[in-house]
Structures are given as C-alpha cells and as structure tokens.
Backbone as JSON, one array per atom type, in Angstrom:
{
  "sequence": "MPPPAGRTGRPRSAEAHSAILRATRTALAELGWSRLSMSDVAARAGVARTTLYRRWPGKNELVVDAVAALLDEQLELPDSGSLAGDIEGVVLRFAQLLERPETRSALMAVVAESTRDPALRERVTAAIVDRQKALVLRGRERARARGELPPETDEAASARESDLVFDVIAGTVVHRALVSGEPVDAEWARRFTRMVLGGLPALTAEG",
  "N": [[-63.65, 55.38, 42.22], [-63.03, 57.44, 45.06], [-60.08, 57.2, 46.47], [-58.77, 55.96, 49.11], [-58.54, 57.57, 52.85], [-55.39, 58.73, 54.29], [-51.9, 57.42, 54.99], [-49.24, 59.77, 56.05], [-47.09, 61.77, 53.72], [-45.85, 61.51, 50.12], [-47.89, 63.42, 48.32], [-51.68, 62.06, 47.41], [-52.54, 61.69, 44.28], [-55.36, 63.08, 42.11], [-54.54, 61.7, 38.88], [-52.49, 59.74, 39.71], [-54.05, 57.52, 41.09], [-55.95, 57.5, 38.66], [-54.55, 56.03, 37.06], [-52.9, 53.85, 37.79], [-55.23, 52.17, 38.43], [-55.85, 52.1, 35.56], [-53.47, 50.68, 34.68], [-53.57, 48.49, 36.08], [-55.92, 47.17, 34.9], [-55.18, 47.02, 32.22], [-52.75, 45.11, 32.72], [-54.22, 43.18, 33.82], [-55.77, 42.37, 31.73], [-53.61, 41.21, 29.67], [-52.06, 39.43, 31.57], [-52.99, 37.65, 32.71], [-55.14, 36.47, 36.03], [-53.74, 35.12, 37.76], [-51.0, 35.41, 37.46], [-50.91, 38.28, 37.33], [-49.3, 40.75, 39.69], [-48.22, 43.19, 42.2], [-46.47, 44.41, 41.6], [-45.69, 44.84, 38.84], [-47.72, 46.21, 38.45], [-47.57, 48.51, 39.28], [-45.13, 49.41, 38.16], [-45.81, 49.6, 35.43], [-47.82, 51.86, 35.94], [-46.16, 53.69, 36.84], [-45.33, 54.43, 39.24], [-44.57, 53.76, 42.87], [-44.02, 50.91, 44.22], [-44.88, 50.49, 46.99], [-46.35, 52.88, 46.95], [-48.95, 51.89, 46.19], [-49.83, 49.95, 47.86], [-50.17, 51.72, 50.08], [-52.92, 51.94, 49.54], [-54.22, 50.22, 48.82], [-54.92, 46.87, 49.99], [-53.79, 44.31, 48.61], [-53.83, 42.45, 45.58], [-56.77, 41.64, 44.97], [-58.41, 43.8, 45.95], [-57.81, 45.85, 44.57], [-57.97, 44.82, 41.87], [-60.8, 45.26, 42.3], [-61.62, 47.79, 42.22], [-60.62, 49.02, 40.41], [-62.14, 47.55, 38.21], [-64.39, 48.83, 39.46], [-63.98, 51.32, 38.76], [-64.02, 51.65, 36.3], [-66.5, 50.66, 35.27], [-67.97, 52.81, 36.56], [-67.24, 55.12, 35.3], [-67.74, 54.84, 32.81], [-70.43, 53.2, 32.47], [-73.33, 54.15, 31.55], [-76.71, 55.66, 32.51], [-79.11, 56.66, 29.75], [-81.01, 59.21, 28.88], [-83.54, 58.42, 26.76], [-86.26, 59.22, 26.86], [-88.23, 57.07, 27.25], [-89.07, 54.64, 28.56], [-88.61, 51.71, 27.5], [-87.01, 52.72, 25.65], [-84.17, 53.8, 27.06], [-83.94, 51.36, 28.74], [-82.62, 49.37, 26.3], [-80.79, 51.41, 25.47], [-79.17, 51.01, 27.8], [-78.37, 48.64, 27.74], [-77.34, 47.73, 25.25], [-74.86, 49.65, 26.19], [-73.54, 48.75, 28.09], [-73.1, 45.84, 27.16], [-71.31, 47.23, 25.07], [-68.6, 48.02, 26.54], [-68.42, 45.31, 27.56], [-66.72, 43.97, 25.68], [-64.4, 45.15, 25.78], [-61.25, 44.26, 26.04], [-60.16, 44.63, 28.47], [-61.84, 45.12, 30.73], [-63.56, 42.58, 30.25], [-61.63, 40.59, 30.77], [-60.91, 41.15, 33.68], [-63.48, 41.66, 34.89], [-64.24, 38.85, 34.67], [-62.49, 37.73, 36.03], [-62.77, 38.6, 38.76], [-64.74, 37.85, 39.23], [-64.73, 35.2, 39.52], [-62.38, 34.75, 41.3], [-63.89, 35.79, 43.27], [-65.85, 33.53, 44.05], [-64.56, 31.98, 45.9], [-63.77, 33.24, 47.94], [-65.09, 34.89, 50.37], [-65.11, 36.9, 51.35], [-63.85, 38.53, 49.4], [-66.01, 38.98, 47.82], [-68.0, 39.9, 48.87], [-66.9, 42.66, 48.84], [-67.08, 42.84, 46.28], [-69.63, 43.49, 45.51], [-70.36, 45.01, 47.23], [-69.05, 47.41, 45.72], [-69.21, 46.92, 43.18], [-71.29, 45.87, 42.14], [-74.03, 46.77, 44.47], [-73.45, 49.54, 43.55], [-73.71, 49.64, 41.32], [-76.48, 49.23, 40.68], [-77.84, 51.34, 41.2], [-78.21, 52.66, 38.76], [-80.63, 51.37, 37.62], [-82.57, 52.33, 39.81], [-82.25, 54.9, 38.84], [-83.53, 54.8, 36.35], [-86.51, 53.88, 36.59], [-87.76, 55.71, 38.29], [-87.49, 57.59, 36.62], [-89.18, 56.62, 34.74], [-91.35, 56.57, 36.11], [-91.95, 59.22, 36.66], [-92.48, 60.0, 33.69], [-95.04, 58.59, 33.84], [-95.07, 56.27, 33.21], [-94.76, 54.23, 34.89], [-96.42, 53.03, 37.54], [-96.8, 55.48, 40.82], [-94.8, 55.1, 43.48], [-95.76, 52.95, 46.25], [-94.45, 51.15, 48.03], [-92.34, 50.99, 49.61], [-89.82, 48.88, 50.4], [-90.92, 47.16, 48.73], [-90.63, 47.66, 46.44], [-87.44, 48.04, 46.07], [-86.71, 45.32, 46.51], [-87.81, 44.59, 43.95], [-86.5, 46.38, 42.16], [-83.73, 45.34, 42.77], [-84.03, 42.9, 41.23], [-84.47, 43.46, 38.44], [-81.93, 44.73, 38.15], [-80.26, 42.02, 38.58], [-81.6, 40.65, 35.91], [-81.26, 42.02, 33.74], [-78.85, 42.35, 33.94], [-77.34, 40.04, 35.06], [-78.38, 38.69, 31.84], [-77.13, 39.7, 30.22], [-74.45, 39.39, 30.74], [-74.31, 36.84, 30.53], [-74.99, 36.06, 27.97], [-72.95, 37.61, 26.72], [-70.29, 36.91, 27.16], [-70.69, 34.23, 28.37], [-71.8, 32.61, 26.33], [-71.36, 33.94, 24.4], [-72.11, 34.93, 22.19], [-73.91, 37.82, 20.04], [-74.4, 41.14, 21.3], [-76.36, 42.93, 19.75], [-78.41, 45.94, 18.61], [-81.1, 44.78, 17.98], [-81.75, 42.38, 18.89], [-81.25, 43.49, 22.03], [-83.14, 44.88, 21.52], [-85.73, 43.48, 21.34], [-84.77, 41.97, 23.96], [-85.6, 43.87, 25.53], [-88.53, 43.82, 25.01], [-89.01, 41.69, 26.12], [-88.7, 41.9, 29.08], [-89.73, 44.16, 29.79], [-92.28, 43.2, 28.99], [-92.86, 40.63, 29.28], [-93.43, 36.96, 28.67], [-95.51, 36.93, 26.45], [-95.26, 39.27, 24.99], [-93.3, 38.44, 23.63], [-94.22, 36.69, 22.35], [-96.69, 37.06, 20.69], [-95.25, 39.23, 18.9], [-93.86, 37.61, 17.05]],
  "CA": [[-64.2, 55.46, 43.96], [-61.94, 57.96, 45.45], [-58.84, 56.84, 47.33], [-59.19, 56.32, 50.98], [-57.66, 58.51, 53.29], [-54.08, 57.13, 54.48], [-50.68, 57.88, 55.88], [-48.77, 60.86, 54.99], [-46.12, 61.18, 52.8], [-46.0, 62.38, 48.92], [-49.82, 63.81, 48.02], [-51.75, 61.61, 46.23], [-53.17, 63.14, 43.22], [-55.69, 61.7, 41.15], [-54.24, 61.4, 38.22], [-51.74, 58.79, 39.41], [-54.97, 57.02, 41.45], [-56.45, 56.94, 37.66], [-53.26, 55.77, 35.66], [-53.05, 52.9, 38.73], [-56.72, 51.99, 37.95], [-55.84, 51.59, 34.27], [-52.63, 49.73, 34.64], [-54.52, 47.26, 36.2], [-56.94, 46.54, 33.99], [-54.31, 46.11, 31.12], [-51.91, 44.0, 32.96], [-54.82, 42.09, 33.65], [-56.01, 41.65, 29.84], [-52.24, 40.91, 29.08], [-51.45, 38.58, 32.59], [-54.44, 36.84, 33.83], [-54.87, 36.99, 37.7], [-52.57, 33.87, 38.39], [-49.78, 36.5, 37.28], [-51.27, 39.69, 37.92], [-48.83, 41.16, 40.58], [-48.59, 44.56, 42.18], [-45.29, 45.42, 41.29], [-46.21, 44.81, 37.63], [-48.95, 47.39, 38.11], [-46.7, 49.67, 39.99], [-44.1, 49.46, 36.87], [-46.61, 50.26, 34.53], [-48.18, 53.57, 36.24], [-45.4, 54.85, 36.44], [-45.59, 54.45, 41.02], [-43.61, 53.32, 43.92], [-44.75, 49.66, 45.01], [-45.55, 51.24, 48.38], [-47.93, 54.15, 46.61], [-49.99, 50.69, 46.21], [-49.78, 48.97, 49.25], [-51.04, 52.52, 51.09], [-53.71, 52.43, 48.91], [-55.06, 48.69, 48.82], [-53.56, 45.87, 50.83], [-53.48, 43.35, 47.84], [-54.95, 42.86, 44.36], [-58.03, 41.28, 45.13], [-59.59, 45.09, 46.6], [-56.85, 46.57, 43.31], [-59.01, 44.77, 40.92], [-62.28, 45.12, 41.94], [-61.64, 49.11, 42.33], [-60.23, 48.65, 39.06], [-63.25, 47.25, 37.51], [-65.61, 49.47, 39.24], [-63.78, 52.74, 38.32], [-64.12, 51.67, 34.42], [-67.88, 50.94, 35.19], [-68.55, 54.27, 36.92], [-66.55, 56.43, 34.25], [-67.82, 54.26, 31.14], [-71.54, 53.12, 31.98], [-74.65, 55.34, 32.06], [-78.16, 55.46, 32.02], [-79.34, 57.36, 28.73], [-82.32, 59.69, 29.06], [-84.22, 58.48, 25.75], [-87.7, 59.79, 26.65], [-88.85, 56.5, 27.17], [-88.18, 53.12, 29.51], [-88.06, 51.35, 26.99], [-84.95, 53.46, 25.15], [-83.35, 53.75, 28.17], [-82.91, 50.09, 29.14], [-81.77, 49.42, 25.46], [-79.31, 51.72, 25.75], [-77.91, 50.62, 29.06], [-77.98, 47.13, 27.62], [-76.17, 48.32, 24.79], [-73.59, 50.15, 26.67], [-73.06, 47.41, 29.23], [-72.17, 44.81, 25.95], [-69.81, 47.34, 24.36], [-67.76, 47.83, 27.75], [-67.97, 44.12, 28.09], [-66.36, 43.65, 24.14], [-63.03, 45.63, 25.9], [-60.59, 43.33, 26.63], [-59.61, 44.93, 30.53], [-63.62, 44.94, 30.98], [-63.68, 40.94, 30.02], [-60.74, 39.91, 32.03], [-61.02, 42.05, 35.28], [-64.71, 41.02, 35.35], [-64.65, 37.28, 35.03], [-61.36, 37.32, 37.05], [-62.82, 38.88, 39.83], [-66.22, 36.9, 39.5], [-64.26, 33.8, 39.56], [-62.15, 34.5, 42.74], [-65.2, 35.97, 44.1], [-66.85, 32.29, 44.41], [-63.91, 31.06, 46.56], [-63.35, 34.28, 48.57], [-66.24, 35.32, 50.96], [-64.48, 39.09, 51.84], [-63.96, 39.75, 47.97], [-67.37, 38.73, 47.16], [-68.82, 41.13, 49.52], [-66.42, 43.93, 47.92], [-67.85, 43.36, 44.72], [-71.56, 43.28, 45.88], [-70.61, 46.83, 47.7], [-68.17, 48.34, 45.28], [-69.55, 47.1, 41.76], [-73.01, 45.19, 42.07], [-74.76, 48.22, 44.48], [-73.38, 51.02, 42.39], [-74.56, 49.78, 39.4], [-77.95, 49.19, 40.91], [-78.19, 53.01, 41.47], [-78.74, 52.65, 37.29], [-82.11, 50.79, 37.74], [-83.47, 53.08, 40.8], [-82.78, 55.88, 38.2], [-84.93, 54.26, 35.3], [-87.66, 53.75, 37.09], [-87.69, 56.97, 39.12], [-87.84, 58.49, 35.18], [-90.95, 56.0, 34.28], [-92.3, 57.61, 37.22], [-91.77, 61.15, 36.47], [-93.19, 60.25, 32.82], [-96.17, 57.87, 34.28], [-95.09, 54.67, 32.09], [-95.06, 52.95, 36.0], [-97.35, 53.52, 39.28], [-96.41, 55.6, 41.75], [-94.24, 54.32, 44.23], [-96.55, 52.61, 47.18], [-94.54, 50.21, 48.77], [-90.61, 51.18, 48.99], [-89.4, 47.51, 50.5], [-91.18, 45.86, 47.63], [-89.49, 48.86, 44.78], [-85.96, 47.61, 46.4], [-86.49, 44.04, 45.34], [-88.25, 44.66, 42.29], [-85.29, 46.37, 41.72], [-83.22, 44.0, 42.24], [-84.33, 41.71, 40.51], [-84.71, 43.85, 37.45], [-80.96, 44.44, 38.05], [-80.25, 40.76, 38.02], [-82.21, 39.99, 35.24], [-80.55, 42.8, 32.96], [-76.79, 42.29, 34.1], [-77.21, 38.68, 34.09], [-78.43, 38.3, 31.15], [-76.12, 40.17, 28.95], [-73.11, 39.45, 30.87], [-74.12, 35.46, 30.21], [-74.8, 36.27, 26.36], [-71.89, 38.31, 25.75], [-68.88, 36.24, 27.43], [-70.47, 33.05, 28.59], [-72.37, 32.02, 25.05], [-70.4, 34.73, 22.9], [-73.57, 35.88, 21.38], [-73.62, 39.37, 19.77], [-75.86, 41.59, 22.06], [-77.07, 44.19, 18.88], [-79.92, 46.91, 18.53], [-82.07, 44.03, 17.33], [-81.54, 41.75, 20.58], [-81.49, 44.7, 22.39], [-85.17, 45.63, 21.37], [-86.25, 42.07, 21.93], [-85.03, 41.77, 25.48], [-86.6, 44.81, 26.84], [-89.52, 44.18, 25.25], [-89.48, 40.41, 27.07], [-88.39, 42.64, 30.07], [-91.29, 45.37, 29.57], [-93.86, 42.47, 28.45], [-92.48, 38.98, 29.56], [-92.67, 36.0, 27.22], [-96.39, 36.84, 25.88], [-95.15, 39.89, 24.58], [-92.18, 38.11, 22.09], [-94.97, 35.79, 21.41], [-97.35, 38.57, 20.17], [-94.52, 39.99, 18.15], [-93.71, 36.47, 16.41]],
  "C": [[-63.13, 56.46, 44.27], [-60.87, 57.32, 46.49], [-58.87, 57.21, 48.78], [-58.05, 57.23, 51.59], [-56.2, 57.45, 53.72], [-52.89, 58.05, 55.25], [-50.2, 59.23, 55.21], [-47.8, 60.93, 54.2], [-46.65, 62.3, 51.12], [-47.95, 62.34, 48.79], [-50.0, 62.87, 47.2], [-52.33, 62.03, 45.47], [-54.08, 62.07, 42.41], [-55.48, 60.86, 39.99], [-53.23, 59.9, 38.42], [-52.89, 57.61, 39.86], [-55.53, 56.02, 39.87], [-55.54, 55.72, 36.85], [-53.25, 53.87, 36.59], [-53.96, 51.8, 38.49], [-56.15, 51.35, 36.58], [-55.1, 50.64, 33.87], [-53.21, 48.54, 34.71], [-55.07, 46.64, 35.28], [-55.71, 46.3, 32.74], [-53.39, 45.63, 31.64], [-52.84, 43.14, 33.03], [-55.39, 41.76, 32.9], [-54.63, 40.68, 29.78], [-51.83, 39.51, 30.12], [-52.26, 37.52, 32.73], [-54.26, 37.04, 35.24], [-54.26, 36.22, 37.76], [-51.06, 35.05, 38.64], [-49.41, 37.97, 37.41], [-50.5, 39.59, 39.2], [-48.38, 42.91, 41.22], [-47.39, 45.18, 41.76], [-45.24, 45.81, 39.92], [-47.15, 46.26, 37.48], [-48.09, 49.04, 38.41], [-45.71, 50.01, 39.02], [-44.54, 50.2, 36.03], [-47.53, 51.75, 34.97], [-47.62, 54.36, 36.98], [-45.12, 55.32, 37.98], [-44.57, 53.42, 41.57], [-44.8, 52.06, 44.22], [-45.72, 50.07, 46.2], [-47.0, 52.02, 48.21], [-49.25, 53.04, 46.48], [-50.35, 50.26, 47.24], [-50.61, 50.05, 50.56], [-52.05, 52.34, 50.45], [-55.31, 51.14, 49.19], [-53.66, 47.72, 49.44], [-53.17, 44.69, 49.7], [-54.33, 43.41, 46.73], [-55.88, 42.3, 44.17], [-58.82, 42.78, 45.3], [-58.64, 45.83, 45.04], [-58.01, 46.34, 42.28], [-60.18, 45.29, 41.46], [-62.33, 46.58, 42.04], [-61.51, 49.86, 41.04], [-61.53, 48.8, 37.66], [-64.58, 48.0, 37.84], [-65.39, 51.0, 39.28], [-64.27, 52.4, 37.35], [-66.2, 51.93, 34.73], [-68.63, 52.31, 35.82], [-68.4, 55.25, 35.81], [-68.06, 55.72, 32.81], [-69.9, 53.78, 31.44], [-72.62, 54.16, 32.21], [-75.79, 55.05, 31.67], [-78.75, 56.35, 31.14], [-80.34, 57.87, 28.69], [-82.83, 59.38, 27.41], [-85.39, 58.83, 25.67], [-88.38, 58.69, 27.18], [-88.25, 55.29, 28.34], [-87.46, 52.24, 28.86], [-86.69, 51.38, 26.18], [-84.11, 53.2, 26.06], [-82.49, 52.31, 28.26], [-82.16, 49.43, 27.59], [-80.31, 50.11, 25.31], [-78.51, 51.29, 26.52], [-77.69, 49.13, 28.64], [-76.89, 47.36, 26.45], [-74.58, 48.68, 24.7], [-72.65, 49.25, 27.34], [-72.01, 46.43, 28.08], [-71.3, 45.44, 25.46], [-68.77, 47.64, 25.64], [-67.19, 46.36, 27.9], [-66.52, 43.47, 26.31], [-64.68, 44.13, 24.5], [-62.21, 44.41, 26.45], [-60.74, 43.26, 28.3], [-60.85, 44.74, 30.65], [-63.86, 43.71, 31.04], [-63.1, 40.24, 30.97], [-60.91, 40.16, 33.68], [-62.62, 41.55, 35.44], [-64.73, 39.68, 35.69], [-63.64, 36.94, 36.01], [-61.51, 37.67, 38.52], [-64.39, 37.93, 40.19], [-65.43, 35.72, 40.24], [-63.52, 33.7, 41.19], [-62.82, 34.81, 43.63], [-65.76, 34.35, 44.82], [-65.94, 31.7, 45.64], [-63.29, 31.88, 47.94], [-64.22, 35.1, 49.22], [-66.29, 36.68, 50.87], [-64.43, 39.71, 50.27], [-65.62, 39.32, 47.53], [-68.08, 40.07, 47.96], [-68.09, 42.57, 49.1], [-66.92, 43.61, 46.52], [-69.33, 43.37, 45.0], [-71.22, 44.88, 46.34], [-69.8, 47.6, 46.51], [-68.78, 48.28, 43.49], [-71.11, 46.67, 41.51], [-73.89, 46.74, 42.6], [-74.83, 49.01, 44.03], [-74.1, 50.99, 41.52], [-76.44, 49.54, 39.39], [-78.88, 50.41, 40.67], [-78.88, 53.06, 39.78], [-80.29, 52.58, 37.14], [-82.84, 51.43, 38.43], [-83.52, 54.28, 39.37], [-83.61, 56.2, 37.14], [-86.1, 54.33, 36.04], [-88.22, 54.79, 37.98], [-88.06, 57.74, 37.51], [-88.98, 58.35, 35.07], [-91.92, 56.42, 34.93], [-93.05, 58.39, 36.91], [-93.0, 61.1, 35.15], [-94.53, 59.82, 32.94], [-96.34, 56.53, 33.17], [-94.94, 53.56, 33.54], [-95.58, 53.57, 37.27], [-96.48, 53.85, 39.94], [-95.71, 54.55, 42.98], [-95.02, 54.28, 45.71], [-95.56, 51.69, 48.61], [-92.51, 50.3, 48.69], [-89.57, 50.05, 49.58], [-89.37, 46.74, 49.07], [-90.17, 46.4, 46.13], [-88.23, 48.12, 45.29], [-86.0, 46.66, 45.9], [-86.71, 43.69, 44.08], [-86.47, 45.12, 41.46], [-83.84, 45.73, 41.6], [-83.36, 43.2, 41.5], [-84.28, 41.93, 39.04], [-83.21, 43.93, 37.05], [-80.74, 43.16, 37.64], [-80.14, 40.2, 36.74], [-81.49, 40.63, 33.96], [-79.31, 42.63, 32.76], [-76.91, 41.15, 33.42], [-77.47, 38.44, 32.79], [-77.13, 38.94, 29.99], [-74.58, 40.12, 29.24], [-72.89, 37.68, 30.23], [-73.72, 35.45, 28.38], [-73.42, 36.93, 25.94], [-70.11, 37.48, 26.1], [-69.23, 34.88, 27.76], [-70.61, 32.24, 26.99], [-71.7, 32.76, 24.17], [-70.94, 34.86, 22.04], [-73.06, 37.08, 20.65], [-74.95, 40.13, 20.08], [-75.77, 43.28, 20.92], [-77.85, 44.8, 18.94], [-80.97, 46.13, 18.84], [-82.58, 42.95, 19.21], [-81.97, 42.96, 21.7], [-83.28, 45.13, 22.13], [-86.21, 43.99, 21.19], [-85.97, 41.67, 23.3], [-85.74, 42.78, 26.11], [-87.92, 44.59, 26.34], [-89.89, 42.73, 25.83], [-89.37, 41.17, 28.72], [-89.75, 43.28, 30.72], [-92.53, 44.32, 29.93], [-94.21, 40.69, 28.85], [-92.81, 38.17, 28.07], [-94.16, 36.21, 25.9], [-96.26, 37.98, 24.83], [-94.38, 39.5, 23.41], [-93.42, 37.45, 21.75], [-96.2, 36.3, 20.74], [-96.69, 38.82, 18.73], [-94.0, 38.88, 16.7], [-92.49, 36.74, 15.6]]
}
C-alpha cells in the first residue's frame, strides 16, 4: 500500500516505507502485540518515531498495513492453465506464507484485536480481505475465458459467490494452518480443491 500524502519535511522514500513494514512484522513476531511499540519499530527501521506517526496514527493501523503489504507482495494466483491448478497453487502459496513467523504472528494479532475494535476490523476488511478477494475474481475470469465456468450473467450474484469462495478457501487454510496446526501439503490441497469444485460427492467418489 503506498504511503498516504502527508506533511512537508524530509522526503518519504519507498525504501523507508518498506523498512518500516518489515520491522513491524519482525518486532511483532519477537515481542507480540502487547509489547510492540512504535518506538521499537522506528529503531529497528532506522527512522525517527515522528516518521511513523506522520504515516500511521498508531500501531493498529501500522500492523494492518504491514500484513497487507506482505500479502500483496507474496500471495499470487498462479496461471496453471486450469481452475483446479490455480486453486491448488494459491492454497499452497498461502499456506507457505502462514508458516513464516512474521506472517503468522501479525495475522493472528490483528484478527484477535479486531474482535474488540470495530474500527480496526473495518481497516482489516478494507486493507487485507477486500484486496485479497481480487485473487478470486481473477481466477474466475480466467476460468470463464477457458470455458471452465459459464459466462457471468448476474454481477451481484457473481460478487456474492466470489465472497463465499474467498471465505471458504481463506478460512479453511487459516484454520488448518494456524488453529489445527495440520500440514497443508500438495495432497491436502488437491483434495480440498476437489471438494471446492465438486462438493462432498466428489470426495466420496474419489474414495
């Protein structure tokens, strides 16, 4: 996410912005939410604390942007040539990201805090959830172009379906990786994708 326009003063560089977000994720993984401070992040990033406050009003907003930036940079939808391959690819990539301590700590922290802070929940939705839903839309567009899905006839219904697909995929992977602590490997991703595309009867038929 590009830094918002702000006050005059020293030029704001993309390098400093990225360094701050990396420092935030590292500090959160090491210290946890309660001990994380803007001062510590500034020291790790090598910038003045006032630099942080010019861009973010507090650590809530900073941590959300740090998570959002990581997902934007690292989570991609592979173009495998099939809808099933695309789903398996993004599932495995997401699971790999969740294995990283900075991703796991940051994501769980913002989710936990957002349950008590409606404003933070809105920011999480706008900065993380809504932006990652674009992967679902892109995947469905590719599938339509290949003839794997029928043409879109009802935009509102399509948006609701995309929301549901996102919730199913993201929710399941997060639960398995972070709550159950079970592996998300290629075989699990294949079976999960089969269920997403064909429902429970597809798994039953597979045996």
